[in-house]
C-alpha positions, 0 to 999 in steps of 0.5 A, spaced: 520 141 082 514 144 078 509 141 082 512 144 088 512 151 085 505 150 083 502 148 090 506 153 093 503 158 088 496 156 089 497 156 097 500 163 096 494 165 092 489 162 097 492 166 103 492 172 099 484 171 097 483 169 104 486 175 108 483 180 103 476 177 104 477 177 111 480 184 112 478 189 107 471 188 105 469 189 113 474 195 114 474 199 107 468 196 104 472 193 098 469 187 094 471 180 096 476 177 090 476 171 087 482 166 087 484 168 080 484 176 082 488 174 088 493 171 083 493 177 079 495 181 085 501 177 087 503 178 080 502 185 080 505 186 087 511 182 084 512 186 078 511 193 082 515 191 088 520 186 086 522 188 079 522 183 074 529 179 076 529 172 078 528 170 085 535 167 086 539 173 084 536 177 089 542 181 093 547 178 088 549 185 085 550 187 092 554 181 094 559 181 089 560 189 090 562 187 097 566 181 095 570 186 091 571 191 096 573 186 101 579 184 097 582 190 096 582 192 103 588 192 107 588 187 114 587 194 118 581 196 114 578 190 115 579 190 122 576 197 123 570 195 118 568 189 123 569 193 129 564 198 126 559 193 123 559 189 130 559 195 134 552 197 138 551 204 134 554 202 128 550 207 124 552 213 128 559 212 128 564 215 122 571 215 125 573 212 131 580 214 131 579 221 131 574 221 137 577 222 144 576 216 148 571 216 154 574 210 158 580 215 159 576 218 165 
C-alpha cells in the first residue's frame, strides 16, 4: 500500500509539473517549476483547500448528521423529503403542500 501511495504521489507531482510547465510560462510568463516544487504545490493546495483532515473522513460529519435527522423523521416527512430531493426543481421549492396545484386546470 505504501508503494502504491508513493507511486500515485509521484505521478500526481509529475502531472502538476507538466501542466504547469506547459501552460503557465506561455500564458503568464511565470517560470517553469521542478518536480519538488510541484510536490510542494500539491501539499500547499491540500493545506489551503482540503484542510488537515484525512482523506477517508471527507464528508463524514455531514453523513452522520443526515443519518441522525433521518432517524428522527416521521414516514411522512421522509416521503416529502424524497419528493423534494427527487424533483427537478428541488432548489426552488419550499413547501409543496401550500402551493395551488397547476394540474387542476
